C-alpha positions in Angstrom: 2.4 13.4 -12.3 0.1 12.6 -9.4 -1.1 9.5 -7.7 0.4 6.7 -5.7 2.4 3.6 -6.6 3.9 0.7 -4.8 7.6 0.3 -4.6 10.4 -1.0 -2.4 12.4 1.8 -0.8 15.6 1.8 1.2 14.7 2.0 4.9 11.5 0.0 4.7 12.3 -3.2 6.6 10.9 -6.4 5.1 10.7 -5.0 1.6 7.6 -3.5 0.0 5.1 -5.7 1.9 3.8 -4.9 5.3 3.5 -7.6 8.0 -0.2 -7.9 7.3 0.3 -8.7 3.6 -0.4 -5.2 2.3 2.0 -3.0 0.4 3.5 0.3 1.2 2.0 3.0 -0.9 4.2 6.0 -1.8 3.6 9.2 -3.7 5.1 9.9 -7.1 7.1 12.7 -5.5 8.6 10.3 -2.9 9.4 7.9 -5.7 11.2 10.5 -7.7 13.2 11.6 -4.6 14.2 7.9 -4.1 15.6 7.8 -7.6 12.9 5.7 -9.3 13.1 6.7 -13.0 9.7 6.4 -14.8 11.1 7.1 -18.2 13.8 4.4 -18.2 12.9 0.7 -18.5 13.9 -1.5 -15.6 14.7 -5.2 -15.8 12.6 -6.1 -12.7 9.6 -4.2 -14.0 10.0 -5.8 -17.4 10.0 -9.2 -15.7 6.8 -8.1 -14.0 5.3 -7.0 -17.3 6.2 -10.4 -19.0 4.4 -12.1 -16.1 1.3 -10.0 -16.6 1.8 -7.9 -13.4 0.7 -4.4 -12.7 3.9 -3.0 -11.3 5.5 -1.5 -14.4 5.4 1.8 -16.3 4.8 2.9 -19.9 8.5 2.8 -20.7 8.7 -0.8 -19.5 5.6 -1.8 -21.5 7.0 -0.2 -24.7 10.3 -2.0 -24.4 8.5 -5.2 -23.4 6.4 -5.1 -26.6 9.4 -4.5 -28.7 11.2 -7.5 -27.2 8.1 -9.6 -27.5 7.9 -8.9 -31.3 11.5 -10.2 -31.7 11.2 -13.0 -29.1 7.6 -14.0 -28.7 8.7 -16.8 -26.3 9.9 -14.3 -23.7 6.7 -14.5 -21.7 6.8 -18.3 -21.6 10.5 -18.0 -20.4 9.5 -15.6 -17.6 6.7 -18.0 -16.5 9.1 -21.0 -16.6 11.6 -19.0 -14.6 9.0 -18.1 -12.0 7.9 -21.7 -11.7 11.5 -22.9 -11.3 12.0 -20.3 -8.5 8.9 -21.5 -6.8 10.1 -25.2 -6.9 13.5 -24.2 -5.5 11.9 -22.3 -2.6 9.5 -25.2 -1.8 12.4 -27.6 -1.9 14.6 -25.6 0.5 11.8 -24.8 3.0 10.7 -28.4 3.1 
C-alpha cells in the first residue's frame, strides 16, 4: 500500500489540523505503525462516510452500505446529529 492519508496521531498537538487550516499528511507506513487498521471498520470513519466525507476506507464503506440497506435513514440521522452539534457549539460560544 502506498500513498498518503490524513489522520490524527498522538503527539500532534491541536489534532489533525495545522494552525493554517491544513491537515497533517502521513504515509501509510506511519499510519500502520500508529495502529490505524485499514481492514477493520471504525465508528468515526463510518460517521464520516454517512456524512459524505472522504476520510474513510473500503472496510468502512462496505459496512456503511450494509447498514444503509437495513436502515436507510442512517445518513439523515448523521446529518441531524451534525446539525445538533453545530447548534450546541454556536450556543456555547455565543
